[in-house]
N, C-alpha and C positions, 0 to 999 in steps of 0.2 A: 785179178791181181787182186790181192787184200791190202787192206788199207794201209798198213806199216810200208808194203811195196809203193803202192801210191806215192805215201810221204815221201820214201827215199828218192822217187825218183823226181817229185818234184822240187825236192833241195838239190840234185845234180843240176836241174835245167836253170835253177836260179843264179844270174850271172851277177858275178859280184862287182860291185862301187866301187871306184876310185872317187880318190876327193882330198881334201885339205882339212885339218883339224885342228883343233887347240884343245891344249892343257891350261887353264888359267886360276892361278891362285887367288881367290878370293877376298884373300886378308890384306894382300899388296898390290893386286893386281897385274904382275907379271904373268907371262905367257910364254909356252913353247908351241912354236906353230910348225908342223910336221904334214907329212903325205903319205898316202898307202894306196897300193892299189886295190885294197880289200878293206873295206871301212868296217867290215864285220869284224876285223882284227884288234879293233880300237879297245875291246874288253882285255885283249892281251897286254895293252898298255899299261892299264890299270893294275893289273897281275903283277907285270913288273915292279910298278912301283910297292905295291903290298909286298910283295916279297924281298924287295931291296935291290934288284938287281936291275934297275934304269941306269943304262950307260951316262945318262946327263946326271953329274954329280950334283949341281947345283939344284937342281929341281928334287932330286932325290932327299937330298939333305932338308930342303923344305917342306916336304912331303912328310918327312918325319919329324920336322920342328911342329909344323901346324896341323897335323892330322888327316886322314883322307876325306873328311867332311868339309874340308877349307878349298876343296879344289874341285872344277866342273872339266870334262870334258864331253867339246861339242864339234860337231862337223860345221864347217865352215863354209863349203862351196862341196857340191860332187861334180864330176866330170861329166862334162857332157859329150859324148862318143858322137863323132861324126856316122853318118847313116850308110853311105857310099865314100869310095876310092880309099886310098892308103890313109889310117891313121896311125901314129906312134904314140901308146897309152901312156909310156913312160916319160916321154919329150913332153905333152899335151901336160902331164901331171907335173914333171919341173917347173914348165910356165906358170903353172895355176899357184903351184907353192911362191914362185920367186913374187907374184901377183900382191900376196898375203902376208908376203915378207916386206915388202915394200911398203905396203899398205899400214902395218902395225907397226913396224921398227920394231921388234921383239928383242933388242939386245940391252946388256948390260945392266941398269936398272928398270927397266921397262920390259925385260924377259929374260928367257932360259938360252935364249938361237945365240949361237955366235955368228959376228960378223965375217963375211967371206974377202 
């Protein structure tokens, strides 16, 4: 097997990590809390903002107003998967996101999330 094939095989074997992230406005401190089953997809969130296609209009507006350099995207917590027994990753990820929403309260003047 050549090096290219080995690298492709290694990429296929790497399991995606799920977790909770935040997009933070460093000018006013507002944050958006979100979760994803694949943390590698966070580059896609940055791309959405750069292209102006982010569904969260308040965040998109401030991205355009303050500029990309005024925002940080960071992982808050990686979902730890159980080694044995049944594990519902989607449900566990939802609970993890709820924990961070409760902790940071990113609503109104503090963030871009909507209260449920």
